C-alpha positions in Angstrom: 0.2 0.0 0.0 1.2 3.5 -0.7 0.2 7.0 0.9 0.0 9.9 -1.2 1.0 13.2 -0.1 -1.9 15.3 -1.8 -0.4 18.4 -0.5 2.1 18.3 -3.1 2.1 20.7 -5.9 1.2 18.1 -8.1 -2.2 18.0 -6.7 -2.9 21.7 -7.3 -5.4 22.9 -7.6 -7.7 20.3 -5.8 -11.3 20.7 -4.8 -12.4 19.2 -1.5 -14.3 16.0 -1.8 -13.9 15.6 -5.4 -12.7 11.9 -5.8 -12.6 12.4 -9.5 -10.0 15.2 -9.6 -7.7 13.1 -7.2 -7.6 10.1 -9.7 -7.1 12.5 -12.6 -4.0 14.2 -10.8 -2.9 10.7 -10.0 -3.0 9.7 -13.6 -1.8 12.7 -15.3 0.2 14.9 -13.0 1.6 12.8 -10.2 4.8 10.9 -10.2 6.6 8.9 -7.8 7.9 11.6 -5.8 4.4 12.0 -4.4 4.4 8.9 -2.4 5.2 9.4 1.2 4.5 6.3 2.7 4.9 2.6 1.6 3.8 -0.5 3.5 4.6 -4.0 2.3 3.1 -7.0 4.1 2.2 -4.8 7.2 5.5 -3.4 7.4 6.4 0.3 7.1 9.2 0.4 4.4 9.3 4.2 3.6 7.7 6.8 6.0 7.8 10.7 5.2 9.7 9.9 1.9 12.4 8.2 4.3 13.5 4.5 3.7 13.7 2.7 7.0 14.6 -0.7 6.0 17.5 -0.1 3.7 20.8 2.3 3.8 20.0 4.4 1.0 23.5 5.8 0.8 25.0 2.5 0.5 22.7 1.2 -2.3 23.6 4.6 -4.4 27.2 4.1 -3.9 26.9 0.4 -5.1 24.8 1.3 -7.8 27.3 3.9 -9.1 30.2 1.6 -8.7 28.2 -1.0 -10.5 27.5 1.6 -13.4 31.1 2.5 -13.6 32.1 -1.3 -14.1 29.8 -1.2 -17.1 31.1 1.7 -18.7 34.6 0.0 -18.2 33.7 -3.1 -20.3 31.7 -1.1 -23.0 34.4 1.5 -23.5 
């Protein structure tokens, strides 16, 4: 399950109690950055856009290192 932050600028303008408008924003304007909280199998994985179960800095560092290895192979 994901919780969306409808206070995000992507949901502006937003009329009160207008589900159709929320759906429209979700389809045509919003992207993943509007996700505030993610719950998987009953566990909160991300809250307030902060990962709780993974070390984001380590993931980014390893992804960049892997990318550099791929670049070396193809150049």
